[in-house]
N, C-alpha and C positions, 0 to 999 in steps of 0.2 A: 707353601713348603720354595726355601730358598734353596735353587741349586748347588751345588757343591761349587761349582767355577764362579757363580757369585758371591759366594762365601767366604771364597778362594780370594778374587780382585776385590770386595768388601776390607776383608786384612790386611793387605798390602798398599791398600788407603789411611786404613786406621794407625798401621806398624808408621806410616809416614807422615802422617798428622805428631804419632806422638813423641817422634823424634826430633818435628821442626818446633813440638810446644816444649819436652824438654832442653832444647838448646835456648830458646826466650825467658824460658820462663820464672828468672830469676836476676833479671837483667835491672838492670838499676831508669831512671828515666830517662837519663843521660844518656845511657849505652843503646835506650831502644829508639833517643829522636836521631844518635847519629846518623852526619852522613858524610861519608867520605870526599865526596866531589858533590856541588851544589847540585848533576845530573844523578846522582843514585842514587836512589831509595836508602831509606834508614829502617834496619830490622822493621821499623814498628809496619814501616809505610809497605815492607814486603808481606807481613804476616796479615798488613788488612786488604792485600791484590787476592793473597789465598783464599781470605774467606771475601771475597766482592766475587771472587773467578771460581769456587767452590761452589758459590752458592748457585750459581752461571748456568752453572756446568748440571748439577744435581737438574734445578726448574727445566733442562733439557733435556734431558734423557729421560728424566719423569715426562713430561711429553711427548716426546717418540713411543716410547711402551702403552703409553696412551691412545697413540695412535693406529700402533698393535691393534690394541684388542677390540680397536673399535673397525677396525676391520680394514683401514687405510695403509696400506706397505708407500716405501720408497720404491718412488719411477727410477730417480739419477741414479749419474754413474757413481761407480764405485771404484776410483781408479787405490783406495787405500784396503778396499777387499782382501782380509788377507792376511795382510800386513802386522807387526808388535806393533807399538806408541813409536819405540823408540829410533824405527827405520821410520814409521811418516813424518816425524820431525824431524829429521837427518834430510829428506827428500824435497821437506816443504817447507823448511826457517829457514833464514837465513840468519846471520850470527851473533846478530841485538836486535832480535824484536822488542814492536814498542806493545802495550800490550792495549786492547780498544779500549773507550771512554769509559762503559759498564763495569770493566775489572782496573781499572785504574784508581790508584789514591788515590780520593779527593778531599774526606772528612775527617780524617784528621783526628786526633785524639790519644788518649796514653797508653803504649805495649797492651797493659793490661786489658785492655779495653776487648784489642785484636785476638789477644790468643784466650776469653772467653769466647770470645763471636768465635770463631774457627774449632776452641772445644766443641758448641752446643749443636756443629754439623754431624755431629756421631751420630744423633733423633733422624735429623732430618735423613741421613746414609742407610743408616739402617729402616727406615721408614719405607725406602724406598727397597731396596731389598727386596724386601715382604712384595711390593712392588713389581718386583722383576722376576717373582716368582712363576716358571714356568710359564717362562717367556723365551725364543728364541734369542742370544745376543746379537746377532747377528741381521736379523729380521731390526732392529732400533737401528734405527739412522735419521743423522743429526749432524747439518752439517759443525765444521771447524769455523770460526774467522782466516783462517792462515790455512790449514789441512784439508778443510776440505771435508765431508760424506766422511764422517766416522762411526764404529756401529757401536752397544751396548759395548764393549770388549774395552775397545778403542778407548770410550768413555772415559769407562774407571780404570783402565790403566794410564790414561792421559789424568786423571785426576792427584794418581802419586806421587807420577811420572812431573807433574809441576810440582807438587810440594818437595822432591828430592829437590829440583834443580835449583829451588828459593834457596833447600838448606842450605845448597852450597852459597847462595850469595849471602846468604846470614855470616855464615862462618869465615866467608873474604871480609865482611864488615870489621865482624868482630876481630880478626888479624891485621889491620888496616892500624898502623904505627900510630894514629893518632887517634884510636878509639880510647875512650876512657877509661882508664882502667882500676 
């Protein structure tokens, strides 16, 4: 049985995912591939990144949950314990961080591929929610590459936060004066 907290956290992730998909699903190819500058990501690259980052995060949460089920407890420091993900990011990230290689857009392809891929993670997240049933989210700990150890609640909060953050980037690309109309 999925706990109320897990249900609420998964719902917030799904709302954030829906907002991203709704913002980009009707874009043309030239709009999806538009880059405001050579070093900024296109909308398609942002959505590819969101897919890669989420599948990585879901995998890590699931692995940490399995460790808890196997009786293996996190023994390291927990400097972020009890903090919201917004608070954690505010104290552990620089203004413009670089994505890790595992989540850096590198495959390319049309925006529609990445929308479909991001949408496909709904079932993975739903299955993870079932896996988390009956577990204490605070006991499920796995380090984030920038923020350090995050528990299951923080990791699920991060998925939502991360999509909202990139939705803002997508909207900035769409509002660029040279964005194809």
